[in-house]
C-alpha positions as CSV (number, residue, x, y, z in Angstrom):
1,M,4.5,-15.6,-28.2
2,R,4.3,-12.6,-30.6
3,D,5.9,-9.0,-30.2
4,V,3.9,-6.4,-29.9
5,A,4.1,-2.5,-31.6
6,I,2.1,0.4,-31.2
7,V,1.1,2.0,-34.6
8,G,-1.4,4.8,-33.7
9,I,-1.6,7.0,-30.8
10,G,-4.3,9.9,-30.6
11,Q,-5.3,12.4,-27.1
12,T,-6.9,15.3,-25.9
13,P,-6.1,18.3,-24.4
14,V,-5.6,17.8,-21.0
15,G,-8.0,20.6,-18.0
16,E,-11.3,21.2,-16.9
17,L,-13.1,20.0,-19.7
18,W,-16.8,21.0,-19.2
19,D,-18.1,20.6,-22.3
20,K,-17.1,17.2,-23.2
21,S,-18.5,14.3,-21.3
22,L,-16.9,10.9,-20.9
23,R,-17.9,9.4,-23.8
24,H,-16.9,12.6,-25.9
25,L,-13.8,12.5,-24.6
26,G,-13.1,8.7,-24.9
27,H,-14.3,8.9,-28.4
28,D,-12.1,12.4,-29.5
29,A,-9.1,9.9,-28.3
30,I,-10.0,6.7,-30.1
31,V,-11.0,7.8,-33.1
32,A,-7.3,10.2,-33.3
33,A,-5.9,7.1,-32.9
34,M,-7.2,4.7,-35.0
35,Q,-6.9,7.5,-37.9
36,D,-3.2,7.8,-36.8
37,A,-2.8,3.4,-37.3
38,G,-4.7,4.1,-40.7
39,I,-7.6,1.6,-39.5
40,E,-11.7,1.2,-39.3
41,T,-12.1,-1.2,-37.3
42,A,-10.2,-3.1,-34.1
43,D,-10.9,-6.9,-32.3
44,A,-11.2,-5.3,-28.6
45,L,-11.5,-2.2,-26.8
46,Y,-9.7,-2.1,-23.2
47,V,-10.3,1.2,-21.3
48,G,-8.3,2.3,-18.5
49,N,-10.6,4.4,-16.2
50,M,-11.1,4.7,-12.4
51,L,-14.5,6.9,-11.9
52,S,-16.7,6.6,-13.8
53,G,-18.9,4.8,-12.0
54,E,-18.1,6.7,-9.0
55,L,-18.2,10.5,-10.1
56,G,-20.3,9.9,-13.5
57,G,-23.0,7.2,-12.8
58,Q,-21.3,5.5,-15.4
59,E,-20.0,1.8,-15.3
60,H,-20.3,-0.1,-18.6
61,L,-17.6,2.1,-20.2
62,A,-15.8,0.0,-22.7
63,T,-19.0,-1.0,-24.2
64,L,-20.4,2.6,-24.5
65,L,-17.4,3.7,-25.8
66,A,-17.1,1.2,-28.3
67,D,-20.4,2.1,-29.5
68,F,-19.9,5.9,-29.8
69,V,-16.8,5.5,-31.8
70,G,-18.8,3.2,-34.3
71,L,-17.3,-0.4,-33.2
72,R,-20.4,-2.4,-32.2
73,G,-19.9,-5.8,-32.4
74,I,-16.4,-5.9,-30.9
75,E,-15.1,-7.1,-27.6
76,A,-14.6,-4.4,-25.1
77,A,-13.9,-4.0,-21.0
78,K,-13.2,-1.6,-18.8
79,I,-9.8,-2.2,-16.3
80,E,-9.1,-0.4,-12.9
81,A,-6.1,-0.4,-10.8
82,A,-6.5,2.8,-9.6
83,C,-4.2,5.7,-11.2
84,A,-2.8,2.8,-13.0
85,S,-5.8,1.8,-15.2
86,G,-4.2,3.3,-17.9
87,A,-1.5,1.2,-18.2
88,A,-2.9,-2.1,-16.9
89,A,-5.4,-1.7,-19.8
90,M,-2.4,-1.0,-21.9
91,R,-0.7,-4.5,-20.7
92,V,-4.2,-6.4,-21.4
93,G,-4.2,-4.9,-24.7
94,I,-0.7,-6.1,-25.1
95,M,-1.5,-9.8,-23.6
96,A,-3.9,-10.2,-26.1
97,V,-2.4,-8.8,-29.2
98,A,1.0,-11.2,-27.8
99,S,-1.2,-14.3,-27.2
100,G,-3.0,-14.1,-30.5
101,M,-6.0,-14.0,-29.3
102,A,-6.5,-10.6,-31.2
103,D,-4.2,-8.7,-34.3
104,V,-6.0,-5.2,-34.0
105,V,-6.6,-4.1,-30.1
106,I,-7.1,0.1,-29.3
107,V,-6.2,0.5,-25.9
108,A,-7.7,4.0,-24.2
109,G,-7.7,5.8,-20.9
110,V,-10.0,8.0,-20.2
111,E,-10.8,10.3,-17.1
112,K,-13.8,12.9,-15.9
113,M,-12.4,14.5,-12.4
114,T,-13.8,18.4,-12.9
115,D,-17.5,17.6,-13.1
116,T,-17.9,16.8,-9.2
117,L,-17.0,19.2,-6.1
118,P,-13.7,18.9,-4.9
119,H,-15.0,16.6,-1.8
120,E,-16.5,14.6,-4.0
121,T,-14.0,13.6,-6.2
122,T,-10.9,13.3,-3.2
123,A,-13.5,10.8,-1.6
124,G,-13.4,9.0,-5.1
125,L,-9.8,9.0,-5.3
126,A,-9.4,7.7,-1.6
127,L,-11.3,4.8,-2.8
128,A,-7.5,3.0,-4.2
129,A,-6.4,3.7,-0.6
130,D,-7.4,0.9,2.3
131,Q,-11.0,1.8,3.0
132,E,-10.5,0.4,7.0
133,Y,-7.0,1.1,8.0
134,E,-6.1,4.9,6.0
135,V,-9.4,6.5,4.6
136,A,-11.6,5.9,7.9
137,E,-8.8,7.3,9.8
138,G,-9.2,10.1,7.1
139,A,-5.6,9.7,5.4
140,T,-6.4,11.1,2.0
141,F,-3.7,10.4,-0.8
142,L,-2.3,13.9,-0.6
143,A,-2.2,13.4,3.2
144,L,-0.2,9.7,2.7
145,N,2.2,11.7,0.4
146,A,2.7,14.2,2.6
147,M,3.7,12.0,5.4
148,L,6.5,9.9,2.8
149,M,7.8,13.4,2.0
150,R,7.9,14.7,5.6
151,R,9.6,11.1,6.5
152,Y,12.0,11.5,3.6
153,M,13.1,14.9,4.4
154,Y,14.0,13.4,8.2
155,E,15.8,10.3,6.9
156,Y,17.8,11.6,4.4
157,R,18.6,15.3,5.7
158,V,16.8,16.7,2.8
159,P,15.3,20.4,2.7
160,H,11.9,20.5,0.9
161,S,13.7,22.9,-1.5
162,A,15.4,20.3,-2.9
163,F,12.4,19.2,-4.6
164,A,11.6,22.7,-6.6
165,P,13.7,21.0,-9.7
166,F,10.9,18.3,-10.7
167,P,7.9,20.7,-10.8
168,V,10.2,23.3,-12.7
169,N,11.3,20.8,-15.0
170,A,7.7,19.8,-15.5
171,H,5.9,22.9,-16.1
172,K,9.4,23.7,-18.5
173,N,8.6,21.1,-20.7
174,A,4.6,21.3,-20.6
175,Q,5.4,25.1,-22.8
176,G,6.0,22.5,-25.9
177,N,2.9,20.3,-25.2
178,P,-0.3,21.6,-27.0
179,N,-2.2,19.6,-24.6
180,A,-0.7,20.3,-21.6
181,M,-3.2,22.1,-19.0
182,F,-0.3,24.3,-17.3
183,P,1.8,25.1,-20.0
184,M,3.7,27.8,-18.1
185,A,7.0,27.9,-16.1
186,I,7.4,28.7,-12.8
187,S,10.6,29.0,-11.1
188,V,12.4,27.8,-7.9
189,E,11.3,31.0,-5.8
190,R,8.1,30.2,-6.8
191,Y,8.1,26.7,-5.4
192,I,9.0,27.7,-2.5
193,N,6.5,30.1,-1.8
194,A,3.4,28.4,-2.9
195,P,0.4,27.6,-0.7
196,V,1.3,24.6,1.6
197,V,-2.1,22.0,1.4
198,A,-0.4,19.2,3.4
199,P,2.4,19.8,5.1
200,P,5.3,19.6,3.8
201,I,3.7,19.4,0.2
202,N,2.7,22.3,-1.3
203,V,0.4,23.3,-4.5
204,M,3.6,23.1,-6.5
205,D,4.3,19.2,-5.5
206,S,0.7,18.1,-6.7
207,S,-0.6,17.2,-9.6
208,P,-4.1,18.5,-10.7
209,I,-7.5,17.6,-10.9
210,C,-8.7,17.4,-14.8
211,D,-9.9,15.5,-17.3
212,G,-8.5,14.3,-20.6
213,A,-8.3,10.7,-22.6
214,A,-5.5,9.1,-24.8
215,A,-5.3,6.1,-26.6
216,V,-3.3,3.8,-28.8
217,V,-3.6,1.1,-31.4
218,L,-1.5,-2.3,-31.1
219,V,-1.0,-4.6,-33.7
220,P,1.8,-7.8,-34.4
221,A,5.1,-6.2,-34.6
222,D,5.6,-8.3,-37.9
223,R,2.5,-6.8,-39.4
224,A,3.5,-3.3,-38.5
225,K,4.4,-1.7,-41.5
226,E,0.8,-2.4,-43.1
227,Y,-0.1,0.4,-40.5
228,G,0.9,3.9,-39.5
229,Q,1.2,5.2,-42.8
230,G,4.6,5.2,-42.9
231,K,5.7,6.6,-39.8
232,R,8.3,4.9,-37.1
233,I,7.9,1.5,-35.3
234,V,7.8,1.4,-32.0
235,R,7.9,-2.0,-30.3
236,V,6.6,-2.9,-26.7
237,A,10.3,-4.2,-25.5
238,A,8.5,-4.9,-22.2
239,S,5.4,-4.7,-19.8
240,V,5.4,-5.7,-15.9
241,S,3.2,-5.3,-13.3
242,A,3.8,-5.8,-9.5
243,T,2.1,-5.2,-6.5
244,D,2.9,-4.2,-3.1
245,T,0.6,-3.5,0.2
246,L,-2.3,-1.5,0.0
247,A,-1.8,0.6,2.9
248,V,1.4,2.2,3.5
249,H,1.9,1.6,7.1
250,D,2.1,-2.2,6.0
251,R,4.9,-1.7,4.2
252,R,8.7,-3.1,5.4
253,D,10.0,0.1,3.9
254,P,7.7,3.1,3.5
255,L,10.1,4.8,1.3
256,F,11.0,2.0,-0.8
257,L,8.4,1.5,-3.6
258,E,9.1,-1.9,-3.7
259,A,6.2,-2.5,-6.6
260,A,8.1,0.0,-8.4
261,Y,11.9,-2.3,-8.0
262,L,10.1,-5.1,-9.0
263,S,8.0,-4.1,-12.2
264,S,11.5,-1.7,-13.6
265,H,13.7,-5.0,-12.9
266,R,11.9,-7.4,-14.5
267,A,11.2,-5.2,-17.3
268,Y,14.5,-4.6,-18.0
269,T,15.6,-8.3,-17.9
270,L,12.5,-8.9,-20.5
271,A,14.0,-6.1,-22.6
272,G,18.3,-7.2,-22.1
273,L,18.4,-3.8,-20.8
274,T,19.6,-2.0,-17.9
275,P,18.9,1.3,-16.4
276,K,21.9,3.2,-18.5
277,D,20.2,2.2,-21.5
278,I,16.8,4.2,-20.9
279,D,16.9,7.1,-22.7
280,F,13.9,8.8,-21.1
281,F,12.0,8.1,-18.2
282,E,8.0,9.1,-18.3
283,L,7.5,8.8,-14.5
284,H,4.5,9.3,-12.4
285,D,5.3,12.6,-10.6
286,A,1.2,12.6,-9.3
287,F,3.2,14.2,-6.1
288,S,7.2,15.3,-5.8
289,I,7.9,12.9,-3.5
290,M,6.9,9.8,-5.9
291,S,9.6,11.2,-8.4
292,V,12.2,11.0,-6.2
293,L,11.2,7.5,-4.8
294,S,10.5,6.5,-8.3
295,L,13.9,7.4,-9.3
296,E,15.4,5.2,-6.7
297,A,13.5,2.4,-6.9
298,C,14.4,1.9,-10.5
299,G,17.8,2.4,-10.2
300,F,18.5,5.7,-11.3
301,A,19.6,6.7,-8.4
302,P,20.9,5.2,-4.8
303,R,18.9,5.5,-2.0
304,G,18.5,9.1,-0.5
305,Q,20.1,10.5,-3.7
306,G,17.0,10.8,-5.7
307,T,16.8,15.0,-5.5
308,A,20.4,15.2,-6.1
309,L,19.7,13.6,-9.3
310,G,17.1,16.4,-9.9
311,E,19.3,19.4,-8.4
312,S,22.2,18.2,-10.9
313,G,20.3,19.0,-14.0
314,A,20.3,15.1,-15.2
315,I,16.6,15.1,-15.9
316,A,16.4,18.2,-18.1
317,L,15.3,17.3,-21.9
318,D,19.7,17.9,-22.2
319,G,20.0,15.9,-19.1
320,E,21.6,12.1,-18.5
321,L,18.1,11.2,-18.0
322,P,14.8,13.1,-19.2
323,I,12.0,12.8,-17.5
324,T,8.3,14.3,-18.5
325,T,8.9,15.3,-20.9
326,M,6.1,16.2,-22.1
327,G,5.0,18.0,-18.6
328,G,4.9,14.7,-16.6
329,L,1.9,14.9,-14.5
330,K,2.3,17.8,-12.5
331,A,2.0,20.2,-15.8
332,R,0.3,18.3,-18.6
333,G,-2.1,16.9,-16.3
334,H,-2.9,13.9,-14.6
335,P,-7.0,12.4,-15.4
336,V,-6.3,9.5,-13.2
337,G,-7.4,6.6,-15.8
338,A,-6.1,7.8,-18.7
339,T,-2.8,9.3,-17.3
340,G,-0.5,5.7,-18.3
341,I,-2.6,5.9,-21.3
342,Y,-1.1,9.3,-22.0
343,Q,2.6,8.7,-20.9
344,I,2.4,5.6,-23.2
345,V,2.0,8.3,-26.3
346,E,4.6,10.4,-25.3
347,V,6.8,7.9,-25.1
348,V,5.8,7.2,-28.5
349,Q,6.0,10.6,-29.4
350,Q,9.7,11.2,-28.4
351,L,10.6,7.8,-30.2
352,R,8.8,9.0,-33.9
353,G,10.0,12.0,-33.6
354,E,7.3,14.1,-33.5
355,A,7.6,15.9,-29.9
356,G,7.8,19.2,-31.8
357,T,10.5,22.0,-29.5
358,N,10.5,19.2,-26.7
359,Q,11.8,16.5,-28.6
360,L,14.9,14.4,-27.4
361,K,18.5,14.4,-29.7
362,H,19.0,10.6,-28.9
363,A,15.3,8.9,-28.0
364,H,15.4,5.1,-29.0
365,V,14.3,3.5,-26.2
366,G,11.6,5.6,-23.4
367,M,10.4,3.9,-20.3
368,A,6.8,4.8,-18.9
369,Q,5.8,4.3,-15.1
370,N,2.4,4.1,-13.7
371,I,1.3,4.0,-10.6
372,G,-1.7,2.6,-9.1
373,G,-2.3,4.3,-4.9
374,S,0.5,5.0,-3.2
375,G,2.9,2.5,-5.0
376,A,0.4,-0.9,-4.6
377,T,0.2,-1.3,-7.7
378,I,3.4,-0.2,-10.7
379,I,3.4,-0.9,-14.1
380,T,6.6,-0.5,-16.0
381,H,6.2,-0.2,-19.9
382,I,9.4,0.3,-21.9
383,L,9.5,0.8,-26.0
384,V,11.5,0.6,-28.4
385,G,11.9,2.4,-31.7
386,E,12.7,0.4,-35.0
387,D,14.2,1.2,-37.8
């Protein structure tokens, strides 16, 4: 198997992009990544997307995008794994290059969520849950995460205010991201007093419905210097996917993200690293509770002490383990099928030294984790900057 490098990145702003169609969003991100890599064609295009058929009436999406960006004739496929679709497409692209079946692969994530009414979008997102035993009983993802958060607060005697550092940190970091949907600071007081949407989850605990697209270009690591126009090479040190039960109530312990534990610890082994070697972590903060559960499952905090990591300041840009360095899902936005690629793009920005005012002083090893459903599919990538 060959080592794989990322030599091009591209992204669109995230927001309510009513003037941009699904194909135009994908086009803009893909073309930007191709220009960044200095390529005019590729062997394959893999596209992460969850809702194009349900909300936009458009399946066969990857072929549409290949045609629209001028790559007619290449291999193209859409990859779906709920909210982890972006990272799932990334993993397929990595396997294609690592196996030698392709030399230049473009991986994109694209999602259009704001052209439909809220109840239609909510119903579309619910397709990632267990239809018979969760959705049929009225359990949306918001409701499921609210139950997890309530149980966590009860089990570990944690007040709701203990979750405040996570959205506060995300919004602070989003101020340095020109592509973020909500680049404005929020205070702890604003968090505490935010409108409740599903007790105990409030508006500031929740990532927004939005549109966006991001893309990367993958090549064999031993040929990476031929691309990227002299920019720092970023190598994929590990790519691991793991699953858990689809329904939350079927899990041995609802407060332990087993798929996060499995994918992260297998990734550490593949990369020859430990949690202490990770310089920063782009986690899946779709809801504040997911940030805490991810940090605990990945070995960054003991069970029940994930909120303490936030309260200590360790998650800030100048902390021991910076997270959501460009705003995360909460403040950059969460266009579901594209989120996993946005995370990869942001890790590459940090490793290249291109994160602007959010640039970390020591960014050599970055980790990204993308979650599908309420923890049913979790994919972890570890990237390393090569000198």
